[in-house]
C-alpha positions as CSV (number, residue, x, y, z in Angstrom):
1,M,5.4,-23.6,12.2
2,A,3.0,-25.5,14.3
3,A,5.0,-25.5,17.3
4,V,5.6,-21.8,17.2
5,K,1.9,-21.1,17.1
6,L,1.0,-23.7,19.8
7,R,3.5,-22.0,22.2
8,L,2.4,-18.4,21.2
9,I,-1.6,-19.5,22.2
10,A,-0.6,-21.3,25.4
11,F,1.4,-18.2,26.5
12,V,-1.5,-15.9,25.7
13,L,-4.2,-18.1,27.3
14,A,-2.3,-18.1,30.5
15,A,-2.0,-14.4,30.5
16,L,-5.6,-13.1,29.6
17,T,-7.2,-10.7,31.8
18,L,-11.1,-9.7,31.9
19,V,-11.7,-6.2,30.7
20,A,-15.2,-6.1,29.2
21,A,-18.8,-7.3,29.4
22,P,-21.5,-6.6,26.5
23,S,-24.4,-5.6,28.5
24,A,-26.9,-7.9,27.0
25,F,-25.6,-11.1,28.4
26,A,-24.5,-10.9,32.0
27,K,-22.1,-14.0,31.8
28,C,-20.7,-13.0,28.3
29,T,-17.0,-11.4,29.1
30,L,-14.3,-10.7,26.6
31,Q,-11.0,-11.5,27.7
32,K,-8.1,-9.1,26.6
33,F,-4.7,-9.7,26.4
34,T,-3.2,-6.5,25.5
35,D,-3.6,-3.3,23.6
36,L,-1.6,-3.5,20.7
37,P,0.0,0.0,19.3
38,V,-0.7,0.5,15.4
39,T,0.9,3.2,13.5
40,M,-0.2,4.0,10.2
41,V,2.6,4.5,7.9
42,G,0.6,6.0,4.8
43,L,-2.0,3.2,4.4
44,R,0.2,0.5,6.4
45,P,-1.0,-0.4,9.8
46,V,2.2,-0.9,11.2
47,I,3.3,-2.4,14.9
48,T,6.8,-3.2,16.4
49,V,8.2,-6.2,17.5
50,K,11.6,-7.8,18.1
51,I,13.3,-10.4,16.3
52,N,16.5,-11.6,17.4
53,G,16.9,-8.5,19.7
54,A,16.5,-6.3,16.9
55,E,13.4,-3.7,16.8
56,V,11.5,-4.6,13.2
57,K,8.3,-3.0,11.8
58,L,5.4,-5.4,10.9
59,F,2.1,-4.4,9.2
60,I,-0.8,-6.3,10.1
61,D,-2.1,-8.0,7.2
62,T,-5.5,-9.7,7.6
63,G,-5.2,-11.1,3.9
64,S,-2.6,-13.0,4.3
65,F,-1.7,-16.4,6.6
66,A,2.0,-16.4,7.0
67,N,4.4,-14.0,8.9
68,T,6.8,-12.4,6.3
69,L,10.1,-10.6,6.2
70,N,11.8,-8.4,3.6
71,P,15.0,-9.7,2.6
72,D,17.0,-6.9,3.3
73,V,16.1,-7.1,7.0
74,A,16.7,-10.8,7.2
75,A,19.9,-9.9,6.1
76,R,20.3,-7.2,8.6
77,I,19.2,-9.4,11.4
78,G,21.2,-12.3,10.4
79,L,18.9,-14.9,9.4
80,R,20.0,-17.8,7.2
81,L,17.6,-18.4,4.6
82,T,16.5,-22.2,3.5
83,D,14.7,-23.3,0.1
84,L,10.8,-24.2,0.7
85,P,9.9,-27.7,-0.4
86,P,9.4,-27.7,-4.3
87,D,5.3,-27.9,-3.6
88,F,5.0,-25.2,-1.4
89,V,3.6,-22.5,-3.8
90,I,2.8,-19.0,-2.5
91,R,0.7,-17.0,-5.0
92,G,-0.5,-13.3,-4.6
93,L,-2.8,-11.3,-6.4
94,T,0.2,-10.5,-8.9
95,G,1.0,-14.1,-9.5
96,E,3.2,-16.5,-8.0
97,A,5.6,-15.0,-5.2
98,R,9.1,-16.3,-4.9
99,M,9.9,-17.0,-0.9
100,R,12.3,-18.7,0.9
101,L,12.3,-19.7,4.9
102,A,13.8,-18.2,7.9
103,T,14.3,-19.2,11.5
104,A,14.5,-16.5,14.1
105,R,16.1,-17.5,17.5
106,D,14.1,-15.2,19.2
107,F,11.0,-13.5,18.2
108,T,9.2,-11.2,20.9
109,F,5.5,-10.5,20.0
110,L,2.4,-9.4,22.7
111,G,5.0,-9.5,25.6
112,A,5.8,-13.0,24.7
113,E,9.4,-14.5,23.7
114,L,9.1,-17.2,21.5
115,H,12.2,-19.6,20.1
116,Q,12.7,-21.0,16.7
117,A,10.1,-18.9,14.9
118,E,9.8,-19.1,11.3
119,F,9.0,-16.3,8.6
120,L,8.8,-16.4,5.0
121,V,10.9,-14.2,3.2
122,A,9.5,-12.3,0.3
123,E,11.3,-11.0,-2.9
124,H,9.2,-7.8,-2.9
125,G,9.0,-4.9,-0.7
126,M,6.6,-4.3,2.2
127,G,5.3,-0.8,1.7
128,G,7.4,1.1,4.0
129,A,7.6,-2.0,6.9
130,D,9.8,-4.7,7.6
131,G,7.3,-7.3,7.2
132,L,4.0,-8.4,7.9
133,V,2.2,-10.4,10.5
134,G,-0.7,-12.5,9.4
135,Q,-3.5,-14.7,10.1
136,Q,-0.9,-17.4,11.2
137,I,-1.2,-15.4,14.8
138,M,-3.9,-12.8,14.5
139,G,-6.6,-15.7,13.3
140,K,-6.2,-17.4,16.5
141,F,-8.4,-14.7,18.1
142,D,-11.3,-12.1,18.3
143,V,-9.3,-9.1,16.8
144,E,-10.6,-5.4,17.4
145,Y,-9.2,-3.1,14.8
146,D,-9.3,0.5,15.7
147,F,-7.0,1.9,13.2
148,A,-8.2,5.5,13.6
149,K,-7.3,5.6,17.1
150,G,-4.0,3.6,16.7
151,V,-4.9,0.5,18.0
152,A,-5.6,-3.3,17.7
153,R,-6.6,-5.7,20.5
154,L,-7.0,-9.2,20.8
155,F,-9.9,-11.1,22.9
156,I,-11.1,-14.6,23.3
157,P,-14.7,-14.4,24.4
158,K,-16.1,-16.3,27.1
159,D,-19.5,-17.7,27.9
160,C,-20.8,-15.6,25.0
161,P,-23.9,-17.0,23.2
162,A,-23.5,-17.0,19.4
163,N,-26.3,-14.2,19.1
164,A,-24.2,-12.0,21.7
165,N,-23.7,-8.3,20.1
166,L,-19.8,-8.2,20.5
167,G,-19.4,-4.6,19.5
168,Y,-19.0,-3.3,23.1
169,W,-17.9,0.2,22.0
170,N,-21.6,0.8,21.1
171,P,-23.9,-2.0,20.8
172,G,-26.9,0.0,19.7
173,R,-25.0,1.5,16.8
174,V,-23.2,-1.5,15.6
175,G,-23.8,-3.4,12.7
176,Y,-22.7,-7.0,12.0
177,I,-22.5,-9.4,8.9
178,P,-21.8,-13.3,8.8
179,I,-18.2,-14.0,7.7
180,H,-17.2,-17.6,6.2
181,S,-15.7,-19.9,8.2
182,I,-11.9,-19.9,9.1
183,E,-11.5,-23.6,8.5
184,A,-8.6,-24.5,6.1
185,P,-7.3,-24.1,3.3
186,S,-8.6,-20.6,3.6
187,T,-8.0,-18.1,6.3
188,D,-9.4,-15.1,4.5
189,I,-12.2,-13.2,6.1
190,V,-14.8,-13.0,3.5
191,G,-18.6,-11.3,3.9
192,E,-21.3,-10.3,1.5
193,A,-22.0,-6.8,0.0
194,S,-23.5,-5.3,-2.9
195,I,-22.5,-2.7,-5.9
196,N,-25.4,-1.4,-7.8
197,G,-27.4,-3.7,-6.2
198,V,-25.2,-6.6,-7.5
199,K,-24.1,-9.1,-4.9
200,V,-20.4,-9.3,-4.0
201,H,-18.3,-11.2,-1.7
202,V,-15.7,-8.9,-0.1
203,V,-12.4,-10.1,1.6
204,F,-11.5,-7.6,4.6
205,D,-7.5,-7.2,3.8
206,S,-5.8,-4.6,6.1
207,G,-2.6,-5.5,4.0
208,T,-3.8,-3.7,0.9
209,P,-3.7,-0.2,1.2
210,R,-6.7,0.6,-1.0
211,S,-10.0,-1.3,-1.6
212,A,-10.3,-2.7,-5.1
213,L,-13.0,-4.2,-7.1
214,T,-12.0,-7.0,-9.9
215,V,-12.8,-5.8,-13.5
216,D,-15.4,-9.2,-13.7
217,A,-17.3,-7.8,-10.8
218,A,-17.3,-4.5,-11.8
219,R,-18.8,-5.6,-15.3
220,R,-21.1,-7.9,-13.5
221,A,-22.3,-4.4,-11.7
222,G,-22.9,-2.9,-15.0
223,V,-19.5,-0.9,-15.2
224,R,-17.0,-1.5,-18.0
225,L,-13.5,-0.2,-18.3
226,D,-14.5,2.0,-21.7
227,G,-17.4,3.5,-19.7
228,P,-18.5,7.0,-18.9
229,G,-16.3,8.5,-15.7
230,V,-14.0,5.5,-15.8
231,E,-10.5,7.0,-15.3
232,Y,-6.8,5.0,-15.5
233,A,-5.3,5.4,-12.2
234,E,-1.8,3.6,-11.9
235,V,0.4,0.2,-12.1
236,S,0.1,-1.5,-8.6
237,G,2.3,-4.5,-7.4
238,G,2.2,-6.9,-5.0
239,A,3.8,-10.0,-3.5
240,G,3.7,-11.6,-7.1
241,D,6.3,-11.2,-9.8
242,R,3.8,-9.3,-12.0
243,V,1.9,-5.8,-12.0
244,I,-1.4,-4.7,-12.4
245,D,-3.3,-1.9,-13.9
246,T,-6.1,-0.2,-12.0
247,W,-8.7,2.3,-12.8
248,I,-11.4,4.7,-10.9
249,A,-14.7,4.4,-11.8
250,P,-18.3,5.6,-10.5
251,F,-20.5,3.4,-9.0
252,D,-24.2,4.2,-7.7
253,S,-23.8,2.4,-4.8
254,F,-21.7,0.3,-2.3
255,A,-23.8,-1.5,0.4
256,I,-22.5,-3.4,3.4
257,G,-24.5,-4.6,6.2
258,D,-27.2,-1.5,7.0
259,E,-24.4,1.2,5.5
260,T,-24.7,2.3,2.0
261,V,-22.1,4.4,0.4
262,K,-23.7,6.7,-2.5
263,N,-21.9,7.7,-5.7
264,A,-19.0,5.6,-4.8
265,R,-15.7,6.0,-6.9
266,L,-14.1,2.6,-6.5
267,R,-10.7,1.1,-7.7
268,L,-10.9,-1.6,-10.4
269,G,-8.1,-4.0,-11.3
270,R,-7.5,-7.1,-13.4
271,F,-6.7,-9.6,-10.7
272,E,-8.4,-12.7,-9.4
273,L,-9.4,-13.6,-6.0
274,D,-10.1,-17.1,-4.9
275,D,-12.7,-16.4,-2.0
276,G,-14.2,-12.9,-3.4
277,D,-15.0,-10.1,-6.0
278,M,-13.5,-7.3,-3.7
279,L,-10.9,-6.4,-1.5
280,L,-11.9,-4.1,1.4
281,G,-8.4,-2.6,2.3
282,A,-6.7,-0.4,4.6
283,D,-9.1,2.6,3.8
284,F,-12.0,0.9,4.9
285,F,-10.4,-0.3,7.9
286,L,-9.5,3.5,8.4
287,S,-13.1,4.9,8.3
288,H,-14.4,1.9,10.4
289,H,-14.2,0.5,14.0
290,I,-14.1,-3.1,13.3
291,Y,-14.3,-6.5,15.6
292,V,-13.7,-9.7,13.7
293,A,-15.4,-12.3,15.8
294,R,-13.6,-15.5,14.9
295,S,-15.3,-17.1,17.8
296,Q,-18.6,-16.1,16.0
297,N,-18.0,-16.3,12.3
298,R,-19.5,-12.4,12.4
299,L,-17.6,-9.2,11.7
300,Y,-19.0,-6.0,13.8
301,F,-18.2,-2.6,12.1
302,S,-19.6,1.0,12.9
303,Y,-18.8,4.1,10.5
304,N,-15.9,6.6,11.7
305,G,-16.9,9.3,9.7
306,G,-15.0,10.8,6.7
307,P,-14.4,9.4,3.3
308,V,-14.5,5.5,2.9
309,F,-12.8,4.4,-0.1
310,D,-9.5,6.2,-2.2
311,L,-8.9,8.7,0.3
312,E,-7.2,10.8,-2.3
313,Q,-10.4,11.2,-4.0
314,A,-12.5,12.0,-0.8
315,G,-15.4,13.7,-2.3
316,A,-19.2,12.4,-1.4
317,Q,-17.6,8.9,-0.4
318,K,-19.7,9.0,2.9
319,L,-21.7,6.4,4.3
320,A,-25.4,6.8,4.9
321,P,-26.9,6.6,7.3
322,Q,-24.2,8.0,9.5
323,S,-23.5,5.9,12.2
324,Q,-21.7,7.5,15.2
325,T,-18.8,5.6,16.8
326,S,-18.0,6.2,20.6
327,A,-14.2,6.0,21.5
328,S,-13.5,2.9,23.1
329,P,-13.0,2.8,26.8
330,A,-9.6,1.2,26.4
331,A,-8.4,3.6,23.9
332,G,-6.9,5.8,26.5
333,G,-7.4,9.6,26.8
334,G,-4.6,10.5,24.3
335,E,-2.5,12.1,27.1
336,S,0.7,10.4,26.1
337,A,3.3,11.7,23.1
338,E,3.0,7.8,21.8
339,T,-1.0,8.0,21.7
340,F,-0.8,11.0,20.0
341,A,1.5,10.5,17.3
342,R,-0.5,7.2,16.4
343,Q,-3.8,9.3,16.3
344,A,-2.0,11.9,13.9
345,A,-0.5,9.3,11.9
346,A,-3.8,7.8,11.3
347,A,-5.7,11.3,10.5
348,E,-2.7,11.8,8.0
349,A,-3.5,8.3,6.1
350,R,-7.1,9.7,6.2
351,H,-6.0,13.1,4.5
352,Q,-7.4,15.2,7.8
353,Y,-4.2,16.9,7.8
354,D,-5.6,19.6,10.3
355,E,-6.3,16.9,12.8
356,A,-3.1,15.4,12.1
357,I,-0.8,18.6,12.5
358,A,-2.6,19.6,15.5
359,D,-1.8,16.2,17.2
360,Y,1.7,16.6,16.2
361,G,1.7,19.7,17.7
362,H,1.0,17.7,20.9
363,V,3.5,15.5,20.8
364,I,6.1,18.1,19.9
365,A,4.9,19.9,23.2
366,L,5.6,16.9,25.3
367,E,8.8,15.7,23.6
368,P,10.5,18.9,22.0
369,N,13.8,17.5,21.8
370,D,13.0,14.4,19.5
371,A,13.7,15.0,15.7
372,Q,11.4,12.3,14.6
373,H,8.3,14.5,15.7
374,F,9.3,17.7,14.0
375,Y,9.9,15.4,10.7
376,D,6.5,13.9,11.3
377,R,4.7,17.3,11.5
378,G,6.6,18.4,8.3
379,V,5.5,15.6,6.4
380,A,2.0,16.5,7.3
381,L,2.4,20.1,6.8
382,R,3.9,19.4,3.3
383,L,1.1,17.0,2.1
384,D,-1.4,20.1,3.4
385,D,0.6,22.2,0.8
386,Q,2.1,24.5,3.7
387,A,5.5,24.1,2.2
388,S,7.1,27.3,4.0
389,K,6.0,25.8,7.4
390,A,7.0,22.3,6.6
391,M,10.6,23.7,5.7
392,D,10.7,25.1,9.0
393,D,10.0,21.5,10.9
394,F,12.3,20.0,8.4
395,N,15.0,22.5,9.5
396,A,14.2,21.9,13.0
397,A,14.6,17.8,12.6
398,L,18.2,18.7,11.2
399,K,19.3,20.9,13.9
400,L,18.5,18.2,16.3
401,Q,19.8,15.2,14.3
402,P,22.1,16.4,11.5
403,N,22.3,13.3,9.8
404,D,18.4,12.3,9.6
405,V,18.3,10.5,6.3
406,A,14.5,10.9,6.2
407,A,14.6,14.8,6.9
408,L,17.5,15.1,4.6
409,M,15.6,13.6,1.6
410,A,12.1,15.2,2.7
411,R,14.2,18.9,2.7
412,G,16.0,18.0,-0.5
413,A,12.7,17.5,-2.1
414,L,11.4,20.4,-1.1
415,R,14.3,22.3,-2.3
416,L,13.9,20.9,-5.6
417,E,10.5,21.8,-5.8
418,N,11.4,25.4,-4.9
419,Q,14.2,25.5,-7.9
420,D,16.9,25.1,-5.5
421,V,19.0,22.2,-7.2
422,G,22.1,23.0,-5.4
423,G,20.6,23.0,-1.9
424,A,18.6,19.7,-3.1
425,G,22.0,18.1,-4.3
426,A,23.7,18.6,-1.1
427,D,20.8,17.1,1.0
428,F,20.5,14.3,-1.1
429,D,24.4,13.6,-1.1
430,A,24.4,14.0,2.5
431,A,21.8,11.3,2.9
432,M,23.4,9.1,0.3
433,K,26.5,9.2,2.5
434,A,24.5,8.3,5.2
435,D,22.5,5.5,3.7
436,P,23.6,4.8,-0.1
437,G,20.4,3.0,-0.3
438,M,18.6,6.6,-0.7
439,A,20.3,7.1,-4.3
440,E,17.2,5.5,-5.9
441,G,15.0,8.1,-3.7
442,A,17.2,10.6,-5.1
443,A,17.3,9.7,-8.8
444,E,13.3,9.5,-8.7
445,L,12.8,12.9,-7.3
446,Y,15.1,13.9,-10.1
447,A,13.4,12.6,-12.4
448,D,10.0,13.8,-11.4
449,A,11.6,17.2,-11.8
450,G,12.8,16.5,-15.3
451,L,16.2,16.5,-14.2
452,Y,17.2,13.2,-16.3
453,E,21.1,13.9,-16.0
454,A,21.3,13.9,-12.1
455,A,18.7,11.0,-12.1
456,L,20.7,8.8,-14.4
457,A,23.6,9.1,-12.2
458,D,22.0,8.0,-9.2
459,F,20.3,5.2,-10.7
460,D,23.5,3.8,-12.1
461,R,24.6,4.2,-8.5
462,W,21.9,2.3,-6.9
463,I,21.8,-0.2,-9.4
464,A,25.2,-1.1,-9.1
465,G,25.2,-1.5,-5.6
466,H,21.7,-3.4,-5.6
467,P,21.6,-5.8,-8.2
468,R,19.5,-8.2,-6.6
469,N,17.2,-5.9,-4.5
470,E,13.7,-6.2,-4.9
471,D,13.0,-2.9,-6.1
472,I,15.3,-3.9,-9.1
473,A,13.0,-3.8,-11.7
474,D,11.4,-0.4,-10.8
475,A,14.9,1.1,-10.9
476,L,15.5,-0.4,-14.4
477,G,12.5,0.6,-15.7
478,A,13.2,4.5,-14.2
479,R,16.5,4.3,-15.7
480,C,15.2,3.3,-18.9
481,H,12.7,6.2,-19.2
482,A,15.6,8.4,-18.3
483,R,17.9,7.5,-21.0
484,L,14.7,7.5,-23.2
485,M,14.2,11.5,-22.4
486,L,17.8,12.0,-23.0
487,G,17.7,10.5,-26.1
488,R,21.0,8.8,-25.6
489,Q,22.4,5.2,-24.9
490,L,18.9,4.0,-26.5
491,D,20.5,0.6,-26.8
492,Q,21.3,0.3,-23.0
493,A,18.0,1.8,-22.4
494,L,16.3,-1.1,-24.3
495,A,17.9,-3.4,-22.2
496,D,16.8,-2.1,-19.3
497,C,13.3,-1.5,-20.3
498,S,13.3,-5.6,-21.3
499,L,15.2,-6.9,-18.0
500,S,12.7,-4.7,-16.1
501,L,9.8,-6.4,-17.9
502,H,11.7,-9.9,-17.4
503,F,11.6,-9.4,-13.4
504,Q,8.0,-7.6,-13.4
505,P,6.0,-8.8,-16.3
506,G,3.1,-6.8,-17.2
507,D,4.2,-2.9,-16.2
508,S,2.4,-0.9,-18.9
509,D,4.6,2.1,-18.1
510,V,7.5,0.2,-18.8
511,T,6.1,-1.9,-22.1
512,D,5.0,2.1,-23.5
513,D,8.7,3.2,-23.1
514,R,9.9,-0.2,-24.9
515,G,7.7,0.5,-27.6
516,L,8.9,4.1,-28.0
517,L,12.6,3.1,-27.5
518,E,12.1,0.3,-30.7
519,L,10.2,2.6,-32.4
520,R,13.3,5.4,-32.3
521,L,15.7,2.3,-33.0
522,G,13.6,1.3,-36.3
523,K,12.1,-1.8,-34.9
524,L,8.8,-1.4,-36.0
525,D,7.5,-4.9,-35.5
526,P,8.5,-5.1,-31.7
527,A,6.9,-1.7,-31.1
528,L,3.9,-2.2,-32.5
529,A,3.6,-5.7,-30.1
530,D,4.2,-3.6,-27.6
531,F,2.1,-0.8,-28.1
532,D,-0.8,-3.3,-28.9
533,Q,-0.4,-4.7,-25.6
534,V,-0.4,-1.4,-23.5
535,V,-3.6,-0.4,-25.6
536,H,-5.3,-3.8,-24.9
537,A,-4.7,-3.1,-21.1
538,R,-5.7,0.4,-20.8
539,S,-7.2,1.9,-24.0
540,K,-7.0,5.4,-23.5
541,D,-3.4,5.3,-23.3
542,A,-2.3,8.5,-25.3
543,W,1.3,7.4,-25.5
544,A,0.6,3.9,-26.9
545,L,-1.9,5.1,-29.2
546,Y,0.4,7.8,-30.4
547,G,3.4,5.6,-30.9
548,R,1.3,2.9,-32.4
549,G,0.3,5.5,-35.1
550,V,3.6,6.6,-35.9
551,A,4.6,3.0,-36.5
552,E,1.9,2.3,-38.5
553,L,2.3,5.3,-40.5
554,R,5.9,3.8,-41.3
555,K,4.9,0.7,-42.5
556,G,2.3,2.5,-44.8
557,L,-0.8,1.6,-42.9
558,K,-2.0,5.2,-43.1
559,P,-5.6,4.8,-42.4
560,K,-4.8,2.9,-39.1
561,G,-1.9,5.3,-38.2
562,D,-4.1,8.6,-38.5
563,A,-6.8,7.2,-36.3
564,D,-4.4,6.0,-33.8
565,I,-3.0,9.6,-33.8
566,D,-6.5,11.2,-33.9
567,A,-7.2,9.2,-30.7
568,A,-3.9,10.0,-29.1
569,K,-4.4,13.9,-29.8
570,A,-8.3,13.7,-28.5
571,I,-6.7,12.4,-25.2
572,D,-3.6,14.7,-24.9
573,S,-3.8,17.8,-27.4
574,D,-0.1,18.2,-26.6
575,I,1.2,14.9,-27.4
576,A,2.8,15.4,-30.9
577,A,4.8,18.5,-29.5
578,T,5.9,16.7,-26.6
579,A,6.9,13.1,-28.7
580,A,8.8,15.7,-31.0
581,K,11.2,16.4,-28.1
582,I,12.3,12.7,-28.1
583,D,12.3,12.5,-32.1
584,I,9.0,10.8,-32.4
585,A,7.0,11.8,-34.8
586,P,5.0,10.7,-38.1
């Protein structure tokens, strides 16, 4: 990979242009190569590049060193894969990641065309993108991340003293913190913060959608998983072959530099970091204007306003004092459709739907014949609970482009919510005809609506056609659940759950389902082992407690069984009636 990196750096150094000068130091200038347009896809900051002439979407991951591709994309482009050396190990938050190496004939990035560029090929999905670009390239520069404005910029400072303020967009209101050296073996961007007054090391990781704190660090700050106000959140995956449980917990404060978040609700996870205690993810990047000064080992930042962490739980998570960020002079005036679209995507990612809908309206006014724009606004409208207007936009998109798969799936989902099962089925069938891979999405939507018969048929179709896909573990787990809820093919369901856990160990939801299946099949000891594992991971899981209680009663352990069932009912008063529907009862 070294030859590729050297060619890229040589090209950029030859092409730099002078664009800005911090006022405090007349000789200090920032040499900028280009604005890099960034579109938020959910909480993924995505850029567009070309690999072997094909357009590819990569998200910017400040927490990763290597550039990486999704295996499906590598196959589509026609890249040949080779094995990594046996001593070359990749580890992520969720365990060891199995990867291979691919070499692209041509890689066009930042206007440079590189040859024989190498990519790692991961076995797990990329969250709506085709891969990622990491510190292998981005870490060679000072980088400004202005995701709220839909842009990143690469700089090389010239004649700048070590104490020069490089927060050029508003030097008087921009704070900074020291960051750790970028020397090997780590390229992580690490700084210091405090939580409830306890010092923690934070890793700035734009590849992590939501900021998260390790359970151990939370404990040091006085917060435990069984403490007041702590709620289970979800199972989270990553580059490794495991998944982790996460929680949302209240904290009195989170402070970084001269900024403080009061009454913060932070995400916790059972993971370990080599260089820190907390990941500051894309949610933090969206709420801040950030400049990573590798040249100084500093990170400059200012607050954009709005929620900081866990954007779905906006609430009171605002910084104090609220420093105001002026627009970058290089960000443009927002006149073009592309700029409006990027700004709309960033606003949507921050749950600022009014702003997103307005910006998408500007995009449509400028480019009224592009189906993508109607689809994008329809998604924002749907997220804003304006279902009728969203349907109008999905219809408009499909009038312009009848085989638009994303619009068909979105309209089908909306029809399903409106109890129009026939209309939804027609849309899903049309989408699957254009792209058979949509069978998994259709199955998940049917399952969410409780239509397990239809879900099972589409899971069967997708799994048969994608036996080696990186999403196979999730699909097998979902098919296991559908069979459990239908109450038939229980042996096949048990096999699905076990195979899912083989591919993706630690998934508490799938382990829960496997325990319920074992319970129904009379396999009490394996069921108890699975329920114990789930309760150890998340002590307030009503299904695991109820299932364990039933198993204990069947084994004659009445005091334990009664206690577990009472605990389950205290969490979910309807669980006994719900469990009875799938033949789970004391």
